[in-house]
N, C-alpha and C positions, 0 to 999 in steps of 0.2 A: 659107642654107637657111631658108625661111619657116616660120611656125607651121603652115601648111597641109601642107607637105612633111613636117615632123616628125610631125604627126598621122598622116599616111599611113604613114610608116615604123614608128611605134609600133603602128599597126593590124596591119601585116604581122608584126611581132615577136610581138604578142599572139596573132595567129592561128597562127603557127608553134608558139608555146609550147603553146597549147591543142591543136593537132593532135598534137604530139609526146606530150603527156600522154595524149590519147585513144588514140594508137597504142600507147603503153607499157601503158596499162591494158587495152586489148584483148588484147595479147600476153600480159600477165600472167594475165588471166582465162582465156584459152584454154589456156595452158600448165598452169595449176592444174586446169582442167577435164579436160584430157587426162591429167594425172597421176591425177586421181580416176577417170577411165575405166580407166586401167591398174590402179589398186588394186582397183576393182570387178571387173575381169576376173580378177585373181588370186584374189580372194575367191570369184568364181563357179566358177572351175576347182577351187578347194579344196573348195567345197561339193559340186560334182559328184562329186569323188573320194570325199568322205566318204559321200555317199549311195550311191555304187556299192559301196564296201566294206561299208556296212551292209546293202545289198540282198543281196549275196552271203552275208553271215552269216545273214540272216533266211530265206534260201531253204530249202525242205525238202530232206531228204537222200535220198529215194527217187525212183527214175526211174519215169515220165517227168516227174514234178513238178519235180525239180531242174533238168532241162534247160530246161523252159519258163520257170521262174523266173529262171535264169541269163540266158537269152536276153532276157527282159523287162528285167532289170537292165542288161544290156549296151546294149540299144537306148535305154533311158531315159538312160543316161550319154551316149550319142552325141548324143541330142536336147538334153540339158543343156549339153554342151560346145558344140554348134553354136549354141544360143541365146545362150550367154555370148559366143561369138565374134562373132555377128551384133550383139548388143547393144553390144559394144565398138566394132565398126566404125561403127555408127550414132552412138554417143556421140562418138567421135573425129571423125568426119566433121562432125557437128553443130558441135562446137567449132571445127574448122578453118574451116568455111564461115562461121560467125558471126564468127570472128576477122578473116577477110579482108574480109567485108562491112563490119565495123566500121572496119578500117584503110582500106578504100577510101573509106568515108564521110569519114574524117578527111582523107585526101589530097585528096578532091574539094573539101571545104570550104576547105582550105589553098590549093588551086589557084584557087578562086573568089576568095579573099581577095587572092591575088597578082595575078590578072588585073584585078580591080576596082582594086587599088592602082595598077597601071600607068595605068589610065584616070584615076583621081583625080590621080595625079602629073602627068599631062599637063595636066590642068586647073590644077593648082597652078603648073606651070611657065609656062603661058600667063598666068595671073593675075599671077604675080610679074614676068614680063617687062613686062606692061602697067603694073603698079603702079610698078615701079622706073624705067621709062622716064618715066612721068609725074612721079615724085618728083624724078628728076635734072633734068628740064626745068624744073620749078618752082624748084629750087635755083639753076639757072643763070640764069633770068630774075630771081630775087630778088637774086642777086649783081650782075647787070648794072645794076639800077636802085637798088641799095642805096646809101645815103649814109654807111653805117658804114665805118670804117677797113678796108681790104682785109686779109684774113687771109693769113698766110704760105703759100707754096706747098708745104706739106708733104703728101705723098701716102702716106707709109709711116711708121707709128709702131711702134717696137720697144720692148718693156718687158722688162727682165731684173731679177727680184727675187731677191736672195741671202738668206742666213740669219744672223740672230742676232748682230749686231754694232752697238754704239753708235757715235755720231759721235766722241766723244772717244777711244774705244778705237782707231778706225781712222785718224782724221785730226787728232786733238787736238794732236799735236806736229808737224804738217806745216808750220806757220808760213806758211800760204798768204796771199799778198797779191794784190791785183788792183783792180778797180773795182766799184762797186755798180751797180744797175740804172740809175742816173742818170749814170754815168760818173765819179763821184768816187772817189778812192783809198780803199781799205778793206782790212781784214784779216778772215780767217775767225775765227769765235768758237771758238777753241781753248782749251787748258787752260794754267794757270799752275802750274808744279811747286812754287811756294812758297806757293800759296794753296789749291788744290782738294785736299781730303782726306776721308777717312772714319776714324772711330775704330774700332780693333780692340777689340771688347768683351772679348776674352780678356786682352790686355796693357794695355788702357786707353790705348794710344799712338795718335797720328794716323798714318795711312798716306797719303802723298801720291802723286799721280799721277806716273808716271815712264815714260820711253821704253824699257821693257824687256819688251815683250810677246813671248810665245812664239808660234811659228808654229802650234802647236796645243797644247791643254791635254793634254799627254801624261801617261800613268801614272795617269789617274783614270777612274772608271766613270760619274760623274755630273757634267754641266756645271752651272754656277750656275743655280738655279731661276729661271724667268721666267714661271710661270703668274700668274694675277691676284693671288693672295695673296702670291707672292714679290715681284712688282713693287710691290705696296702697301708691303711692308716696305722695299724698296730706296728708294722715293721718299719715304716718310713716317716711317720708323723702326719699331723693334720694337713700340712700344706703340700704334701707330695702328690704329684700327678703321674699317672702311668701313660707312657707313650707307646702305642701299639706297634712297635717296630722291634726287630731283633736287638736285644740288649737294652731295651727301653725301660726296664724296671729300675726305679730310682734307688739311690743309696740307702742301704739298710742299717739302722742303728738301734732297732728294737725299742724305740722311745714312745710309741703311741698306744700302748695297750690300755692304759687308763682312759686316754682320750677316746679310744674306740668304744670302751664300755660305757662311758658317759654319753657319747653320741648315740649309741644303740639305745640307751635309756630314753634320750630325748626324742629320737625317732619313734620309738614304741609308744611313749606317752602321748605324742602328738596324734597318733592314730587311735589309741585305746584308752587314754586317760587313766592309766594305772600307775602304781608306784613301784619303782625299782630300788632294790637295796643298794647300798653304797658301792660305787664302781671299784673301790680299792680291793674288793674281794678277789678280783682276778690276779692280784699279786700274792695271794695266800697260797701256800704250798703245804703238802701233807708231811707230817712227821712219819718216820718209818713205822712207829707203833700203830698208826692208823691203817696202814696197808701191810700187814704182816705176811700175807700170801705173796703179793708181788715182790716184796723185799726178800723173802726167803728164796724164791726162784732166781732172783738176780744174784744172790750170793752163791747159790748152788750151781748155776750154769753160766751162760754168757750174756752179758748186758751190752747192748749196742748203744753208746751214748752220742752217736753222731748219725742217727737215723732220722731223716726228714720226710715230711709228707711230700707227695710228688708235685704238688703245685700249691701256691699260696691262696687257698680257697677252701670250700666246704666239703662235706661228706661225699656226695655222689661222684663228682669227678675223681676224687682221690681213691675211692673204692674201685672205680673203673680202671684207674692206673694200676692198681694192685693186680687186677685180673686180666688186663688187656695191654698194658704198657702204653696206654693212651686213654683219653676220655672222649675221643672222637670229636674234639672241638668244644666239648662242654666245659665252660670255665666258671660257672656258677651253679647253684642248685637248679634243678629242673623248673621251668616255668610252664604254665598251661600252654602258652604259645609254642614253646619248643616241642612239647610232647604231642599236642594235637596235630601240629602241622606235618610231622614226619615220623613219629615213633609210636603212635597210639596203639596200633594193633600188631606191631611186629617187634617192638623193643628196640634198644639201641644197637645199631650196627657199627662195626669197626672194620676198617679196610682189610686188616689181616686177621680178623677173628679175635678170639680170646684164648686164655690158657686152656680152657676146656676143649675147644676145637683142636688145639695143638695136641693135647693129650690123646684125643680120639684118633688123630692122624697117625700117632705113634703107638696105637693099640695099648694105651695105658689106662687102666680103670680108675675112675674117680667118683666122688659123691659129695653132695652138699647136705649138711645137717642143719636144718632151719629151726631156730628157736622162736621164730616169728612167722605168723601166717603170711606176711608180706616181705620176704627177704629181698634186699636190694639187688642181689645177683640175678634174681628172676627177671629184672628189667632188661637184661641183655637179650639180643636176638637169638632165637632158637631154644631158649630155656624151656619153653612150653613143651617142645618135643622131647627134651631131655627128661622133663618131669614125667611124661607119659611112659618113659623107659625105666622109671624107678630111681632116677638119679638124685631126687630130692627126698630126704627122709626127715621125720620129726626128730628133734634133738633128744626127746625122751627115749629114742631107740639107740642112742649113741653107745651107752654102756653095754647093752645086750649084744649089739653087733660086734663091738670090739672084743667081746669075750669069746667070740667064735674063732677057733684056730684057723679057719679057712677064710677069714676076712681078707679080701683081695685088693681092695682099693688102695692105690698108691698115692693118690692126692685127695685130701679131704679138706673142704672149706667149711668152717663153722660160723654160722650167723647167729648173733645174740638176739634176744628179744628186745626190740627197740622201745616198746612201751605200749600203753593203751591208746594208740593213735586214732582209733575210731571214735572214742568217747569224748575227749576233751576238745571242744571247738574254740577254745579261748586263744589259741596260738601254739607256740612250740611246746607248751606244757604237755602235749600229747606224748612226750618221751618219758613221763614218769611211770613207775611201776614196771620197768623192764629190767634188764641186767647188762645193758651195753656200756655202763659207766657214763652215760650222757650227763652233762653238768646239772640238769634239772632232776636227775634221778639219784637214787641212793647208791653211792659208790660201793657200799658193802655188798650189794646184790651182785655187782660185777666181780668183786673179789671171790664170792662164792662160786660164780660160774668158772672162773679160772681154776679154782681148787677142784671142781668137778671134772673139768676137762683134763687137767694134768693127772689126777689120781686115776681116772679111767684108763688113760694111756699107760701110765706107769705100772699099773697092776694087770694089764692085759698080756696075752701071750706075745704081743708084737712090740713090746717096749725095746727089746734088744736091737731092733732095726727101724726105729722111729725117730722122727724129728718134729718138734712142735715149735711153731713160730707164733709169738704173741706180740701184737703191735696195736696202734691206734690210728684211725684214719686221718685225723687232723687235730689241731690244738684246741678247738672250741672257744677261742677268744682268750685263753689263759696265757699268762706271761711266760716267755722263755728268753734267756739272755744271749743265746748263740745266734749269730746272723746266718741264715741259710745261704748256701752257695748257689751259683748258677747251675743250669741243667742243660742236658742235650735234648733238643726238641724231638718229639717222636718221629716227625717226618712223614706221617700218614695223611691221607685226605681228611678234611673236616667233614664229618658226616652226621654229627649229632642233631642237627636241625637248624632252625632259623637263626641267622646271625645278621648283625648290621655293624656299620662303622661306629667307632667310639672316639670321641673328640678329647678325651682326657678327663682328669678329675676322679671322683669316687663314684663308680656306678652303683645303682641300687641293686638289692638282692634280686637275682633272676635276670638282670639285664646283660645281654651279651656284650663282651668288651674286646673281642678279637685278641685275646691273650696269645702270646707267641710260644708259650709252654717251654720257655728257656730259663725258668727260675723255680727252684725248689721252695716248698712251704716251710712252716714252722717245725722245729724239732719235736719229735714224739718219742715215747718210750718204746723199746723193742727188746724182746728176749729171744734167744736161740737156745732151745732145750733139747738135749739128746744124750743118750748114754755115751756117745762118742765125743761130747763136749767136755773140755777140761773144767773143773770146778773153779769158780771165782774169776772167770775171764772178763775183763772190761775191754771191749773192742772199740777203738777210736776211729775206725775206718768210716769214711763217708758212705752212707747208704740212703736210698729212698725206697718206696714201696716196690719199685720194679727190681730191686735187688733180690726180692723173694723169687720173682720170675727168672732172673738170671741164674740163681742157684738151682732152681728146679730144672731149667732148660739144660744147664751144663751137667747136672747130676744124671739126668735121664737121656742125655745125648740128643737133645732137640734143638732146632733152630730158634732164633729170636723172633719176636713179633714186630718190634719197631726199633728205631735207632736208640730209643731210651734204654730198653732192657739190654740191648747189645752193648751199650757203653757202661751199664751199671756194674758196680762191684758186687761180686758174689761173696758169700761167707763160707765157702767150702773149707777155707783154712781153719775154721773153728772146730772141725771134726778131726782133732789131732790124735785122739786115742786110737790105738790099733785094735783094742778089744773093748767091748761095751763095759762101761762102769757098772759096778755092783753096789756102790755106796750112795746112789741117788735115793732121796727119801721116798718111801712108799706112801706117806701121808704128809700133808702140809698142816701148818697151824690153823686153828679156827679163826674165822674172820673176826675183826674187832666188833665191838658192840656200839651201835649208833644210839645215843641217848634219846634222839628224836627221830625214830624211823618213820618213813612214809606209811600211811595207812593203806597198804596194798593187799588186795585179795587176788591171788593168782588164779583162782577158779571162779571168777565173777562173770565170765562170758557164757552163761547158759543160754539156751534158746529163749526162755522167758525174759531174761535180762536184756538180750539183744532186741527182742520185739518191743519191750517196754521203752528202751532207749530210742528206737526208731519212731515210736508213737510220739514220744516227747519232742523229738527234733522236728517231726512233720507238723505237729501242732504249733511249734515255735515259728516255723517257716510260714505257716498260714497266717498266724497272728502278727508276724513281723517283729516279735520280741522274744529274746532269750536271755534269761538270767538278768532281768532288769535293764537290758540294753537292746538297741535295734539290731536286727539280724544282719543288716547290711554293714554294720560296723565290724563284723567278724570276717576279715579278709582271710582267704585260705592261705596257710603258710606253705612255703616251698616243700617242707617235709610232707604235708598233707597231700600236695599235688603229686609228689613222687610216689608215696606209698599208695595213693589211689590208683596210679598207673599200674603198679605191681598187682593190686587187687584186680584191676580190669584184665590184665594179661593172664592171670590165673583163671579167671572166670571164662575167658575166651577159649581156654583149652577144650572145654566140653560144651559150651553154650551153642545152641543151634538157632537157626532163623525161626521167628523174628526176634527172640529174646536177645540174640547176639547184637542186633542192630540197636535195640532199646538200651542195652548196657552201654554201648559206645556213645549213644546220644546223651544218656544221663551223665556220663563222665564229662563230655564236652560242655555240658550246661552247668558245671560247678562254678558258682560265682561267689559263694560265701563259705565260711567255715562250717556253717550248719549244713549246707549242701554236701560238703566233703564228709561230714559226720554221717549223714544219711547214707551216702554212697558206700562208705566202708562198713557201716553196720549191716546194710543189706548184703554186701559182699561176704561178710563173715557168716551170715545166715545161710547163704548158698554153699560156701566152702565147707563149713563145719557141720551144718545140719541139713543140707540138700534142700533148703527152702528157697526157691527162686521166685521172688515176688514179681518178676516180670511176666511170668506165665499166667494165663487166665486161671482164676481161682474158681473151682467148681462150687456149687451151693453148699455141699457138705463141709469142705475145707473152710469156706467163708464163715459158716456157722461156728466151726470150731475156733477160728481166730477171734470171732466176736465174743465167744464164751470166755476165752483167755483174757481178752481186754476187759470184759466186765469184772472178771475175778481180780484184775489189778486196779480196779477203780477208774479205768480209762473210758473215754468216750467210745461207745460201741462201734467196732469197725475201724478204730484209729490205727490198729496194728496191721491193717490190710494194705 
């Protein structure tokens, strides 16, 4: 979809929003006017009655005077009543006619906008057809006469980014061996259980890495901190301070991971009075038998053991770097202030756009498969318009679409299910029951997602020209022993939102710190999977998330987005096979068995369940208590704030006035985790079941909702 087409679609949306606003205001004005007419009619009738009563009282008592006076009073009352009635009819008629003239004007303007948009869109389509044909012909001629090394015949690139796991935590004990990019024997840069350790500041004893990782961090409410300040502590120690100047990141010795986990526990307990399990758990790593799917792919294809997150911080800015080679100045998780001040209804803007904008400019088809109703990529500017063009599809359609020989998308981004984020208001526990591999979730669920994605691509008609990249957005607080190197700043304008100066030390989650974006974050696992990739390659090249962008840009002949992806190493050298491999496995091993799986029901979000949860949360907000605690103790987490923003952006695709305004205002009024839970539950009701609780409920619908609430044993009307 070109910029021209997006502009036309935005014009139609703006036109419809304006029309719905005028329509609503016309109706409101007319209804208020008619109500005023009714009030004036009542006042007129009352005045007529009072004058009639007073007239009879003032009439003389002797005949024929009394008869003439009574007759005059009676006639005067009839005239008064008639005049009041006529005035009321005229008043109502005026407002009724004015309302429909006003509404008709709004409809006509909207119709004109739509008709003109059709015409403009035809022009856009014609322009794009000519432009793309010319561009493709130019590329073809350039490739025919180019003396450069021919690029691999990769037509489809798939990217799956998972959540919050470091390299050592996932693959440090795998003992992987293979060959380097030159064909020489090598081993992956894993851990040594006799060397790598952190000091527990409570006991003063070293805690060494060990292969005893849990499938999920059960029985805790807060995972190890991984915001900018938390990562600073993990990499540089408790006493390190950040100086917000170029090169101001302190010396890295990877010594503070346990300190950070302990401090995260103390901070969380101070606010929530809950118990965190031993912080030594962040030193635990997985045995290869616990992750058979990830390890099999690492053995069969290319493992990148020097792939780092793009900044030493959390999920959102790292995911933005993967897709835009910048975070637009965002250096921590989104805060309410960041979002409300500048990005609420438009999403995050980046000076040079993102990979999807770049693909559109080069006439390259793309698609996002969303495993979650609230995908992070939707938070970027313009994604609402892309969604209207069918660029977002449910992950359940992934297998059927790839089975089609005519599947044309060259770039596919896959978002996992992040979890039941609308139900749990206790904190970051909202990441449970997803498949993103978040630390609070069951890692086996993520293994099954990887298996599904790989086998779908491997057994599709497009395997012979495909590339699958699997990586993790950041380390999630888990230990890694490799010190991340410096980075090239993106060099773009800071556009993410509100920022302020930072005086050093450890900033709190969500606090802007004026990071210079000249330092990479903690190392994470990354796999490059393709029939053109040699089996068992272990690539020690330094990469970060923008290496994916660099590879895509150079493979498809596109320009870079920022200085970061321009300087990033690509991995085109990993496609060394001249012909597609035929020995790649068509199926992967079954996932390991978790002896204590999470009690997850993937089909628990029915209409009735959502309405029941909303009723429960609304009653809690009204009573001020939720699960034996005060509602104001449930501070909304950064993840809730971010996902609530995505929910809002999705709703605003189709919401019209005045519901549009009400949704925005409700988002801005989120003060507690209960507020966030109500907002996202209502958002899912609208997105999944077309139930917009911001709209006026007619008596029949209200009665139906009350019937449902009574059937659940709730207070009648609590679900409304």
